[in-house]
Every structure is written in C-alpha cells, then in structure tokens.
C-alpha positions in Angstrom: -110.6 40.7 14.3 -110.4 39.9 10.6 -107.7 41.0 8.7 -106.4 40.9 5.1 -104.1 38.8 4.0 -101.4 41.2 3.7 -101.7 42.1 7.6 -101.6 38.4 8.8 -98.1 38.9 6.8 -97.1 42.2 8.7 -99.1 40.5 11.9 -96.7 37.6 11.5 -93.5 38.9 11.1 -93.9 41.4 14.2 -94.7 38.2 16.0 -90.9 37.0 15.2 -89.6 40.1 16.0 -88.3 41.6 12.7 -87.6 44.7 13.3 -86.8 45.8 9.5 -87.7 45.1 6.5 -86.1 45.8 2.8 -88.0 46.0 0.1 -88.4 47.8 -3.6 -92.2 49.2 -3.5 -94.3 47.3 -6.6 -98.0 46.9 -6.9 -97.9 43.6 -6.3 -97.6 43.3 -2.9 -99.1 46.9 -1.6 -101.6 44.6 0.7 -98.4 43.4 2.7 -96.7 47.4 2.3 -100.2 49.2 3.1 -100.5 46.8 6.2 -97.0 47.9 7.3 -97.7 51.4 7.6 -100.2 50.5 10.6 -96.5 48.0 11.6 -94.3 51.6 11.7 -93.9 51.8 15.7 -92.2 48.1 15.8 -90.6 47.9 12.0 -88.6 50.4 9.7 -89.2 49.1 5.8 -86.0 50.0 4.1 -86.7 50.7 0.3 -83.2 50.1 -1.5 -82.6 51.5 -4.8 -83.2 48.4 -6.8 -83.8 44.4 -5.4 -80.4 43.2 -5.6 -79.5 46.1 -3.3 -82.9 45.1 -0.7 -81.7 41.5 -0.9 -78.4 42.0 0.3 -79.3 44.2 2.6 -81.9 41.4 3.9 -78.9 38.7 3.0 -76.2 40.9 5.4 -78.8 40.9 8.1 -79.2 37.5 9.0 -75.1 37.2 9.0 -74.7 40.1 11.5 -78.3 39.2 13.3 -78.4 35.2 12.5 -81.9 36.4 12.5 -83.1 36.1 9.8 -83.3 39.1 6.8 -86.6 39.8 5.3 -86.5 41.5 1.7 -89.6 42.2 -0.1 -91.0 42.6 -4.1 -92.6 42.7 -6.7 -93.3 39.4 -9.3 -90.8 39.0 -12.3 -88.6 41.4 -12.9 -88.2 42.8 -9.2 -88.2 38.9 -8.3 -85.9 38.4 -11.0 -83.6 41.1 -9.7 -83.8 40.0 -6.2 -82.3 36.3 -6.9 -79.0 37.1 -6.0 -79.4 38.2 -2.8 -81.2 34.9 -3.2 -77.9 32.7 -3.6 -75.4 34.4 -1.8 -77.6 33.4 1.5 -77.7 29.5 -0.1 -74.3 29.6 -0.9 -73.6 31.1 2.5 -76.0 29.5 5.4 -77.6 32.5 6.0 -81.1 32.6 7.5 -83.1 34.9 5.1 -87.0 35.4 4.1 -87.9 36.9 0.6 -91.6 38.2 0.1 -92.9 38.3 -3.4 -95.8 39.5 -4.6 -97.2 37.6 -7.6 -100.0 38.2 -10.2 -103.6 37.6 -9.0 -104.4 34.0 -8.9 -107.4 34.1 -11.5 -105.1 35.3 -14.5 -102.2 32.3 -13.7 -100.3 29.5 -15.9 -101.2 32.3 -19.0 -98.2 34.2 -19.4 -99.4 37.3 -17.2 -98.1 40.4 -17.0 -94.6 39.5 -15.3 -95.8 35.9 -14.2 -93.3 33.7 -13.5 -92.9 29.8 -12.5 -91.4 30.8 -8.9 -91.0 27.4 -7.8 -89.2 26.2 -10.6 -87.4 29.9 -10.7 -85.9 29.3 -6.8 -86.3 25.7 -5.8 -82.5 25.0 -6.6 -81.3 27.8 -4.8 -83.1 28.2 -2.2 -84.2 26.3 1.5 -87.9 26.2 -0.3 -90.2 28.2 -2.2 -93.9 27.8 -0.4 -96.7 29.6 -2.4 -99.6 31.3 -0.1 -103.1 31.2 -1.9 -105.2 31.4 1.1 -104.5 33.7 3.7 -106.1 30.9 6.2 -103.3 29.8 6.0 -100.8 32.3 6.2 -99.4 32.3 9.5 -98.9 28.2 9.0 -96.7 29.7 5.6 -94.9 31.9 7.7 -94.4 30.3 11.0 -92.5 27.3 8.6 -90.2 29.8 7.2 -89.2 30.8 10.0 -88.6 27.8 11.2 -86.7 26.5 8.0 -84.4 29.3 7.2 -83.2 29.0 10.8 -83.0 25.4 11.3 -80.4 23.1 10.4 -77.7 24.1 7.7 -79.6 28.1 7.8 -80.2 29.5 4.5 -83.2 31.6 2.1 -87.0 30.6 1.9 -88.9 32.6 -0.6 -92.7 32.8 0.2 -94.8 33.2 -2.8 -97.8 36.2 -2.5 -100.5 36.6 -5.3 -101.5 40.7 -5.1 -105.8 39.2 -4.7 -104.7 36.9 -1.7 -102.8 39.9 0.6 -106.5 41.7 0.1 -108.6 38.6 0.6 -110.3 38.7 4.1 -109.5 35.7 6.8 -110.6 35.4 10.5 -107.5 32.7 11.7 -105.6 34.3 14.9 -101.8 34.1 13.9 -99.5 31.5 16.3 -96.1 32.6 18.1 -93.2 30.7 16.6 -91.6 28.3 19.7 -88.1 27.9 18.9 -86.3 24.6 18.0 -84.5 22.7 20.0 -81.3 21.6 18.9 -79.4 18.3 19.9 -76.1 17.8 22.1 -72.9 16.8 20.8 -73.0 13.2 20.5 -70.6 11.1 22.2 -69.2 8.9 20.3 -68.6 11.8 17.9 -66.9 13.4 21.1 -64.8 10.2 22.1 -63.7 9.8 17.7 -62.4 13.7 17.6 -60.7 13.2 21.1 -58.6 10.3 20.0 -57.9 11.6 17.3 -56.2 14.8 18.4 -54.1 12.7 20.8 -52.7 10.6 17.8 -51.7 13.8 16.1 -48.4 15.5 15.9 -49.8 18.1 13.8 -53.2 19.3 14.0 -55.3 22.0 12.4 -58.6 23.6 12.8 -60.6 24.8 10.1 -63.6 27.1 11.5 -66.5 28.4 9.1 -69.6 28.0 8.0 -72.8 30.0 10.1 -74.9 29.7 12.7 -71.6 30.4 15.5 -72.0 33.2 18.0 -70.4 35.5 19.8 -71.0 32.9 23.4 -70.4 29.7 21.0 -66.6 32.2 19.7 -65.5 32.6 23.6 -65.8 29.5 23.7 -63.8 28.0 20.8 -61.4 30.4 21.6 -60.9 29.1 25.2 -60.7 25.4 24.5 -58.2 26.7 21.7 -55.8 28.5 23.9 -56.0 25.7 26.5 -54.6 23.1 23.8 -52.9 25.5 21.7 -53.9 24.5 18.0 -53.5 25.8 15.2 -57.0 27.3 13.9 -57.2 28.7 10.3 -60.7 30.2 8.6 -62.9 29.4 5.8 -63.5 31.8 2.5 -64.6 34.9 4.6 -65.2 33.4 7.7 -62.2 35.8 9.4 -64.3 37.1 12.3 -64.7 34.1 13.6 -61.7 33.9 15.5 -59.2 36.5 16.9 -56.6 37.2 14.2 -53.9 38.5 17.0 -54.5 34.5 18.6 -51.2 33.3 19.1 -52.6 30.1 17.8 -53.7 31.7 14.5 -52.9 30.9 11.5 -54.6 33.0 8.4 -57.2 32.3 5.9 -58.0 30.3 3.4 -59.3 31.3 -0.3 -58.3 34.8 -2.9 -56.0 35.9 0.5 -54.6 32.3 1.2 -50.8 32.3 2.1 -48.7 29.7 -0.1 -46.7 28.6 3.3 -50.2 28.2 4.9 -51.0 25.7 2.1 -47.9 24.2 2.8 -48.7 23.6 5.7 -52.4 22.4 5.5 -51.0 19.6 2.8 -48.2 18.6 5.8 -50.6 18.9 8.7 -51.7 14.7 9.9 -55.0 15.7 11.4 -57.6 18.4 9.3 -60.7 19.1 11.6 -63.4 20.7 9.8 -65.8 22.3 12.2 -69.4 24.5 10.8 -67.3 24.7 7.0 -68.2 23.4 3.8 -64.6 22.9 2.4 -65.9 24.5 -0.6 -64.1 25.1 -3.6 -62.9 28.8 -2.8 -61.4 27.7 0.5 -59.7 24.3 -0.7 -58.4 26.5 -4.2 -60.3 24.1 -6.5 -60.4 21.3 -3.9 -56.0 21.1 -4.5 -55.4 21.4 -0.5 -57.7 19.3 0.5 -57.8 16.7 -2.4 -61.1 14.5 -2.4 -59.3 11.8 -3.8 -56.5 11.7 -1.2 -58.1 9.0 1.3 -55.1 9.5 3.1 -56.0 12.4 4.6 -56.9 12.1 7.8 -60.0 14.7 8.3 -62.5 15.1 11.2 -65.9 16.7 9.6 -68.5 18.7 11.8 -71.2 20.3 10.7 -75.0 20.9 11.2 -76.0 19.0 8.2 -75.8 15.7 7.4 -76.2 16.2 3.3 -72.3 17.9 3.7 -71.1 14.7 5.6 -69.2 12.7 3.3 -70.2 14.6 0.5 -67.1 15.1 -1.5 -64.2 14.7 1.2 -64.6 11.0 2.5 -64.0 12.0 6.7 -62.4 9.4 8.5 -64.7 11.1 11.6 -68.3 12.4 10.9 -70.3 14.5 13.4 -73.7 15.9 12.8 -74.2 18.5 14.7 -74.1 22.3 14.8 -71.6 24.5 16.0 -72.7 26.4 18.8 -73.5 22.5 20.6 -69.8 21.2 19.4 -68.0 24.3 21.2 -70.2 23.5 24.6 -68.2 20.9 24.5 -65.1 21.8 23.3 -64.7 24.0 26.0 -65.0 20.9 28.4 -61.8 19.2 27.1 -58.4 19.1 27.9 -55.8 17.2 26.2 -52.5 15.5 28.1 -50.1 16.0 24.6 -51.0 20.0 24.0 -47.3 21.0 25.1 -45.7 19.2 22.0 -47.7 21.3 19.8 -46.7 25.1 20.7 -44.0 24.7 17.8 -45.9 23.4 14.9 -48.1 26.0 16.2 -46.0 29.1 16.3 -44.4 28.1 13.2 -47.9 28.6 11.6 -48.7 31.7 12.9 -45.0 33.5 12.1 -46.4 32.6 8.6 -49.7 34.3 9.3 -47.3 37.2 11.1 -44.4 37.6 8.7 -47.5 37.6 5.2 -49.5 39.7 6.6 -46.5 42.7 6.7 -46.5 45.1 4.0 -45.1 45.5 0.7 -43.1 47.1 -0.8 -44.0 48.3 -4.5 -43.5 51.0 -6.8 -47.5 52.2 -7.2 -48.0 55.5 -5.1 -50.5 54.2 -3.9 -49.5 51.4 -2.0 -52.7 49.6 -0.5 -50.7 47.3 2.3 -49.5 50.7 3.5 -53.2 52.2 3.4 -54.7 49.2 4.8 -51.3 49.0 7.2 -53.3 52.6 8.3 -57.4 51.5 8.6 -55.7 49.0 10.8 -54.4 51.1 13.4 -57.0 54.0 12.9 -60.3 51.8 12.3 -62.1 51.0 15.3 -61.7 48.0 16.8 -65.8 47.4 17.6 -66.2 47.9 13.9 -68.2 46.4 10.2 -66.5 45.8 7.6 -68.2 44.4 4.5 -65.9 43.2 1.5 -67.2 42.6 -2.3 -66.0 40.2 -4.7 -62.7 40.2 -6.4 -59.1 40.7 -5.7 -59.9 43.9 -4.0 -61.4 42.5 -1.1 -58.3 40.9 -1.0 -56.1 43.3 0.5 -58.0 44.1 3.6 -59.1 40.1 4.0 -54.5 39.7 4.3 -53.6 43.2 5.8 -56.6 43.6 8.6 -57.1 42.0 11.6 -60.5 40.3 12.3 -62.2 38.6 15.3 -65.7 38.8 17.1 -65.3 43.0 17.7 -64.0 44.0 14.5 -66.9 41.9 12.1 -66.5 41.1 8.4 -69.3 40.0 6.4 -68.7 39.3 2.8 -70.0 36.9 0.1 -68.8 33.4 0.5 -70.3 33.0 -3.5 -68.5 35.8 -4.6 -70.7 38.2 -6.0 -70.4 41.8 -7.1 -71.9 44.7 -5.5 -72.3 43.0 -2.2 -70.2 45.5 -0.1 -72.1 48.6 -0.5 -75.5 47.3 0.1 -74.1 44.9 2.8 -72.7 47.9 4.9 -75.8 49.8 4.4 -77.7 47.4 6.4 -74.9 47.2 8.5 -74.9 51.0 9.9 -78.8 50.7 10.3 -78.6 47.8 12.3 -76.0 48.9 14.0 -75.9 52.6 14.3 -73.5 52.1 17.4 -70.6 50.7 15.4 -68.1 52.3 12.5 -68.8 50.4 9.3 -66.3 50.3 6.8 -67.2 48.9 2.6 -64.0 47.8 0.8 -65.3 47.3 -3.2 -63.8 47.5 -6.8 -64.6 50.3 -9.3 -66.7 47.0 -11.4 -68.9 46.5 -7.9 -68.6 49.6 -6.9 -70.5 50.4 -10.2 -73.4 47.5 -9.9 -74.9 48.9 -6.2 -73.5 52.9 -6.0 -77.3 53.8 -6.5 -77.3 52.6 -2.6 -75.3 55.6 -1.9 -78.4 56.9 -2.0 -80.2 54.5 0.2 -78.0 55.1 2.8 -78.0 59.2 2.7 -81.7 58.9 3.0 -81.8 56.6 5.6 -78.8 58.7 8.3 -76.4 55.3 7.5 -72.8 56.1 8.4 -70.4 54.2 6.1 -66.8 55.2 4.9 -66.4 53.8 1.8 -63.2 52.6 0.3 -63.0 52.3 -4.0 -60.3 50.4 -5.3 -59.9 52.2 -8.6 -58.0 50.1 -11.6 -60.6 51.0 -14.3 -61.0 47.1 -15.0 -62.2 43.7 -14.1 -58.9 43.1 -12.5 -59.8 39.7 -11.3 -61.2 38.3 -15.1 -58.1 40.2 -16.4 -55.6 37.9 -14.0 -57.5 35.0 -15.5 -57.3 36.3 -18.6 -53.0 37.0 -18.7 -52.6 33.5 -17.1 -55.2 31.5 -19.8 -55.0 33.5 -23.0 -51.9 35.9 -22.1 -51.8 38.7 -24.8 -55.1 38.5 -25.3 -57.5 41.3 -23.1 -60.8 41.3 -24.7 -63.8 42.9 -22.3 -62.3 44.0 -19.1 -60.8 47.6 -19.4 -63.3 49.6 -17.6 -64.5 53.5 -18.9 -65.3 54.4 -15.4 -67.3 58.4 -14.7 -66.0 60.7 -12.5 -66.3 58.9 -9.4 -65.9 61.9 -6.9 -68.6 64.2 -8.8 -70.9 61.5 -8.6 -71.1 60.0 -4.5 -71.3 64.3 -4.3 -74.4 64.1 -6.3 -75.8 61.4 -3.9 -75.3 63.2 -1.3 -71.9 61.6 -0.1 -68.8 63.5 0.4 -66.4 61.8 -1.6 -62.3 61.9 -2.2 -59.5 61.1 -4.8 -56.4 60.0 -2.9 -53.3 61.2 -4.0 -50.8 59.4 -2.3 -50.8 57.7 0.9 -49.6 60.3 4.1 -53.1 62.0 1.4 -55.3 58.8 2.2 -54.5 59.8 5.9 -55.5 62.5 5.9 -58.8 62.0 4.2 -59.3 58.9 6.5 -58.6 60.7 9.7 -61.5 63.2 8.8 -63.5 60.8 7.1 -63.4 59.0 10.4 -64.9 61.9 12.4 -67.4 63.1 9.5 -71.5 62.1 10.6 -72.2 61.7 6.0 -71.4 59.2 3.9 -67.8 59.2 2.6 -66.9 57.5 -0.4 -62.6 57.0 -0.5 -61.1 56.1 -4.0 -58.1 55.4 -4.5 -56.5 55.3 -7.6 -54.2 52.4 -8.7 -52.5 51.1 -11.8 -53.6 48.1 -13.2 -50.1 46.2 -13.7 -51.3 45.6 -9.6 -54.2 42.9 -10.6 -53.9 41.1 -6.9 -51.8 41.5 -4.1 -49.5 38.9 -5.2 -49.5 38.9 -8.6 -48.2 41.8 -11.0 -47.9 42.7 -14.3 -45.0 43.4 -15.9 
C-alpha cells in the first residue's frame, strides 16, 4: 500500500517500539504529525510548551528506558531551541532521535523562511545528521538512526525531513531493525584487570556513563560485595550503586567530599568503568591529572575514542559495561580481605559527610532532605537541575537502582522539570520528585502546564534564594565584592504555579516542610513546594560571611 513520507516515519517509529514522542507542533512536519494521528493506539504524542522542554523530555526518556527518546520539532527556531536537549544527550551519552521538519526541497539554499543548515548546526553535538530527501529512503534512514543512537557509545541522532517530502507518496516497505550483538570482554583485558587488582593495596572503582541495566548493576554489586572493593560514582551517576552498601565511597561532582578527593589521590589503583573521566568528575582534571603518568589507571569504556583520549591508562579495555559486568561477577580475588580496612575507611567518610549540618537558616536544607530521605518512597525517580541547588540532594539523599537519579551531566539549567514530566508519564506507578533552583525554574516552569495537561503526578522542590547562586559563588571566589547580573527579582511562585493548575506552598521552616511534604505525597496532582533560603547559603559547603 502506498504511503507518504510522514506515514513511513510513523510506521518506522511504531516498528521500533516507540510508545511516546515529545513535540511542539509546527507546520513544517504536519505530514508526520498527521500520520501519528493514525497511530494513537500505539504511540502517545506529548506536546510540550517549549521545544527545549520537548527535547529534554525525550533525552530523559532515553536515560530512564535505555531506548531512544524521540522528539519532533519544526525548522529554524524550533530546532535551535531543541538543540539544548541534543547537547545534553551528546555529553550524557543518551540515546535520542530528533526529527526536524525542514523547508521544502525546492527553496533550499535561498535563506528560505526559518532555513538553517542543520548538518553544520547539529554536526558537532550529534552522532549523525541525516537529511531525508526521498521518501523511499525513510526506512533506511530511520533504522540507521535507531542503530546509531544505541550502538557503541549511545548518543543523539538528528533526522532532517523536508516538509514536501513528508507528503510525497512512496511504495517502499518498512523492514524491522535487527538488534546489534555486542562483543564480550576481551580475555587480555580481563587478565590485566585481575593482575593489577591483586597487586593493589588501595583500589577504587569509579563507575559512570550510560548503558547500564538493572541486570548489570546487580552483577556489579555481586562482584563488589564478594571482593570488598570501595566504589564511587562519577558526576550525576549516583543511581548506579546502592548508597546503603558498605562498599560505597561517595560521588564525584559538585557534592564531592574533600575526604573522597584525598582518598582518590592516595589510591594506588583507580578502575574507571563506563565513565569518561570528564572535567566535573575530576574537578577540573585535578583529582586525577592527565600529566601524572605515575597514577595507575584501568579504563573500561565502550567507545574506543575515549580510551587514552585524555588520560594515559595502564590498561585500556574497549567493552560495554554490561559485557564487563558479566565477567566481573564470575571473579573472586584471593586477597579481597586485605581491602576491608580501606573499604571501611572510605565508607565511614561518606557516611560522616552525609549527616545533617548545623546552620542558622530557618530552612535547613540538610534537614529538609533528611525528611525527604525518610518519607519519600525508595522505589522512586528524582530529577535534578543544574547549579548548587542540586548538590543538596546529591549529598543528603541516598540513591541506587531503586531510587533513580535523572540529571544532566552537561549542567543545563531548566532540565529538571521536563525530565520529571517525562519520568512521571513513563513510570506512572513511581513517585517522582523534582529538585530545582529559582533560576532553572524560570527557564522551564511552563512545563508544569504540560504535567497538568497529561495528569503527571510530580512533587517539585523549588529552592529559592533569588539568585543565580552558582555564578554568584564563583564571583565571590574570583571577583570578591563585585556582584553583578546574579540577582533575581522573582514572581510569586505560589500564585504562578496555582495559575497553571498545580497545588503550591511556601515553606516557613523544617517542621512546616515536613507537614507539607506528607500532604504532597498523598496528592494526585502536581505539587510545588517553594523553599526560600538566604542568599548567604550559596552552596552546601560555601556560605557568605
């Protein structure tokens, strides 16, 4: 049966088991949008309030499911707005497909209305940019997009679809995409890992990256429990390892403990599994220094381009985390007992750093997140935004595979609310908590309307210090006494959120928060809890005098 280019796109999405797509409608892809009308029973279309929100919803969907999150946007401004989600997917190694409706083929290269050169625009931040100029090639391009987004190091793919192509008739059939079979852990790499571990007195695992499954996390836990090796997680990958496990040493990034930094420097073997060892994890490449050739490092990563890219590792193993964990579970090392004291020291340091702090702020965030830790369901999803506000839940909440953390390693503001909407719609059986600062809130608060529209139940903790506090902290460090452009004059957040259909509250103290939070947990609506804090409390480790 003949089909249009738009119908072929909808058919390919369906055949690749896509059950949700996120969008802001636009006339340049009406042919694809109309085709999705006939797929309403199998594919739910979520229309966001801004293309950045739609792209972030798709990206967070990819994080949660491990399958490509799909967003559809219009040409020019729509695609440019959505580029933030593509950038996040690129740096976070998240499978994602962005389908862009483009100008008609006949008017290209004339600076037509909203025309953008998408290959040059998206090229540096995506795995591939494909332009489908012939409807006969839609299945080819779509299957390539799904394969590329999930193979090797996962990431974003952009497909450009001219609007006239979407209405053009084709007789081509849509094949089913065959899954890519990954290779096993190489025996030489495994023997190198075993040899170095047996020589080590103070080993430390740093795990991160994408591609982890519940199965691989479980296998890795079994290996660690059997061998008593301390484990830390890379920036915003806290949900890969159970924080209540006796082998947990803490997390790197904005909430990193000074003692974990010292322990990492003192470790005689750092085994990096899945993580890229980027700037945030290494604190500006200082905890582990690329120039320090004496540091014993084993780097295990699915992308061969990441190995020896920055750090000169003693052993480089090109394999995915799942294939690696399959082999690790089978290992029992004969000197595991000698690491117990070292393991206990790092775990003790982590537990000490997680205790509530004493401060004079009426809304003590360490105590507030202590309440969240006790009352919020363990089988839940917590989304984080950028900035210092995120360091509080990272430090004072425990994570693991049960309690998932969805956050952007690229530090994009405005991420947490769209991610929470996507998480709630994809996992309606789970409680979803969103943690966001006032700056990030003002960038994506409109997606509360999306949540209300589709009945997504989320609780939003809005930490309000009327400032871009992270930047203010950096100002105080580098240019003391010269504050500029960091103050915020905010609206009445309670009234704003109520106007969008949410229940909203302003907290007046720790006990007040406890009562409001319990009420929000019982609610079936979107609940926004504003927590005002002093600008003097810039971060969990830095206060203005």
